N, C-alpha and C positions, 0 to 999 in steps of 0.2 A: 828376348827374353824367355829365360826362362823360372819357375810359380816354384814357391815348396813349403811348404809343412809348417817351418826351421821352427823346431822345438826347442821352446825358450822357459826361461823357471814363468811364471804365469802371474806377475805380481798386481792383473786387477783381480782375478774374481780374492782373493789373498784379501785386499781391503775391501770390497765387500764384503765380507766375512765375515771379520771384524766389525764391520759393521749393525752388521744382524746379532750385533751382544751389544750393544745399546737400551737398554730397557725403554719400555716405555716412558711418556714425562719425562726422561736424561739428555743429557746434550754429550755435548766430544766433542773438541779443536781437531781438526786437519796435521797440527803437533802431536796430541795425543796418541790419534792413531800412528801416526811414521814412528812414536816410538815404541810405541809396542809394537814394530816389527821390525825394531831393533834400528833407530839411528831418527830423531825430528829434523835429520838436514832432509830430511822427501819429504815434509810437509806441502809444500808445494804440487809433489807426485800428486800428493792424498787427491789434493785438491782436481787437479787435472782430470785423474780416476771418476769424482763421482763426478762433475762436470764434461767428461766428453767422454766416458765410454757407456755405453750404457748398461743402465740397473741391471737385476735377475728382477722376475716379478716383485710386487710386496718388498724390497726393501725399504729399509725405511732408514734412504739416509737425508732425508729433513735433517734429521736431528743432528748435523753432525753441521758447529756454525764457524766460525774465526775467533781466532784464540782470545779476541774481546769481546766477542760478545756475536759480534754482528753474523747479519745472514750469510752464509754464501753466494749468495742468488742476490737476482735485480728482479723489475719489473715485474711482471705478472707471476715467473717463476718466482718470484720470492715471497709477492701473493700468497703467492698458490704455500711454500718453504712454511708464511707463518698462519695460516690457517691450519696448517695438519697438529705443525706444534701449539695451538690453539687448543684443538679437539686434544691433547693429550692433557691437557692444565698447563703446559708454561706459557707466560704468558711471555708477551714481548713489546718493548718498551723503546717507540721513536730507535724502531727499527734494527737490536737487543735483545739476548735474551736475561732476561732479570734474574735478582738473585742468581745469576751466573753459576756460586760457586757454593749452594749446594746444587741445583741440575747441572755439575759434570760431574761423571761419569769416565773413571780411564782404568776399570783394572776389564778389563780385557785378556782372555786365554786367547795365545796367539802367537808362532813358532817369529819370531827373533831373528826373521829369514838375514835377516839385514846384514845384523854380527856377524851369520854365517858367512858370508860373501861378504867380508872387508878381512874374517881369517885366510880365507880363499883366497884372493890377494896377495895375504901378508908369504901363504904360503908361494904362489907364485911370482913372487919376488926375486925368495930364495933361490928359486930357482931357472933365474932369468944369466943366461952366459952373455958376457958381454966383450967377446974375442973374437971374433973374426970366426966363427965359421962358416963356411962354405962352399968352398971347393973356389975352383975358377968365374966369374964372376962373366956369365949370356943377355942376361935380361936384369930389368928398374922397371915391377912393377906398384904401381898406385894403385892402391883401396877408398870408396868412400861410399858418402849416403845421404842419402836426401829425403823424405819426410813430404806425403800427405797426410794428414790426418795423424790415425790408425794406418797406417801403411808405408814401410815404410819399401825404401831403392836400391842397388845396392850396385856399383859398379865395379871392376878394375879391365885398366888396360898397360897393356906390358911390352914394353919396346925390349930395342934390342942394344945395351945396353954397350956396345960398338960406334955401331952405328947414327945410335940416336933413332929410330924411324921408330912408328911401333906396330906390330905385329901377329898383336891381334886385342882381342877388347871383348868384355859377355859381363850381363846382367841377371838379375833377378830378383826377386818381390817376394814379402811374410809381409802380414799381419802384427804387429805388435802388440808385445803383447808389457812390455818391462817399459813405464818411462823413464821422463830425463829426469835423470836426482843423479848432480851433482858427485864425481870420482869416483862414481857405477857406471863408469857408460860403458864396459866392456857388457854384463848383461846385455844393457839396449841394440846393442851392436853389434855383434860375436855374433850370435844367432844366423845373423841375414848375408854376412862376410863369409862367415860358414864353405856352402857352397863354392864359391870364387875361389880359393885355394887351393890349387894343386901342385903337385911334387916332380914339383917342375926344375929339371935338377940347373944348380947354377942363379937360382932370381929373390930377389930381394924385391922385399911387399912395403913401400913403405907408403903408412894408415897414416888420414887423416886421425890424428891424436895424437894422447902423448902415450912416452913408450916409462920409461923409471926416472924420468923433468915427473911427477904424479905425486899428489903424499901421502904416500904409499908403495909410491916403488915400483908398481905394476900397474902403467893404462892399458889404452886396449891394444897399443902394435906389441906391447909384452903381452900382453895376457895370449891378445893370437897370438903369435909366433909358438909360447907352454903349449899349449893346448893341445894345438897341429905340427909340433916341433920342427919351423920354417923362418929361415931370415927374416927376421925385421924391422926398423924402424921408423917411431916415431916422425912426424910430421903434420904437425898442426897450427895452424890458423890466427892462434892467443895463446899465452901463458896460463899454463897454469898453478902452478908456484913456483914459487925460488926471484930469485936477484938478477936482473940482469945489468952485468958491468959493462964498458965503455962497448962502443966498436972500432973495430980494426979490420978494414979488405977485405967489409960487407959482412963483416962475421963475429956478432954479440958474445960472450960467455954466461950464461945462466950461475950459479952459482945456487947449491941446496948444501945448506950449514957449513958453509964456506969451502966447497970442494966446489968446482964444477960438474953441470952432470949432465948441461946444453947447448947449444949457442939458437942465436936466435940470426937467421940466418935474407938481408934483405930489412926495409927496414917500413911500419909504419903500416898499412892497412894491406902492405907489401912484403908478408916479413914470414918464416916460417917459424916456428921450434924445431930443433931438429936432434937426439932422444934416441939413444939407444933403447930397441925394442926389440929386443933374444938374437941371439947367433952372432953377432952385431957392431965389431972396437964402432965408440964414438968417433971414434973420427975418419972413418972407410962412414963412416953411415953421411957424415958432417961431407967426404969428397962427393962421395953419389948424387947427395943432394944441388951440391954445385952443377956435381957436373949437365942437371935436368933443368936447372934454375934458370928461371926468367918473367922476367918480372915480378922476384919473387920468390914464387911456388914453383918445386916441382913439377915441368911436365906432362909426366906421368898421373904427380896430383889431378894437373888442371885437369888432365881431360877425364880420367874417371871422377871430378864435379863433377863436372861435362854434361857424360854423358849419364850420369843418375840425373843429374837434371829430366833432362833429355825425357827418359824413361817415365821420368813424373810425368811430367807436362803430357808426356800425349796417352797416359793411364789417365786424364781430368776427361 
């Protein structure tokens, strides 16, 4: 396994930078900080940062509470948080901040970075090529990521497209500074996946995530494909958007805005949601996944999943 510095957007530091702006005697909510960073959907990610990433010395993270004023910690940690707030003149009644409206601070001066990322996703969507543009297919590779706390472990498993035999596999790992936020998976996983993607002629990469079957039409599979200019297919374990139609011959169309944007292969927990990533047509994406399908999951993806998990466990 190789390690990497994993250059990435450091959302953790941006969260703590916002926390530092909360004045003494005031409180903010996780949603307030998420909104300041550009998208309220990131409220849970803000909570994750403050509860699972070490705070810089002197950080006033005790000033961040839930939307209803309840403290974001319990037990001894909650008592310590209540004590710090009390020392600043903030009254806590039955585990919640009293007079929340008058104590609430939301006038942050931070870069709304998530808004910029959405704009970038829109730009990626415009660059997606939805036709076959990979020459003679020689290899099919699966890409997956596993996590242990603040560290990511990624794996690639490469199979011969003709024989179906595995010919190569590699892993890598790095620390993660971008917590999970729905629809922003690319910015969490692209940095750790990037070192595993090489310009191997005639290779299609199956990515454990969505391609065009995404709220903004550019999930991790499309983002990785466009960023590295490699043929990719979105092959996710669950649906993110779209309506699943009636299954025929083991495949069910997934409609988005009235158009077929993907297919579900298999059923229940043993299924894969296939969509265009980049430089591969939907028809070919489905055909390739079906060719390697074993109990609802393409074998290169299953092997990558198992390998990433094995690498994670061996590091513990």
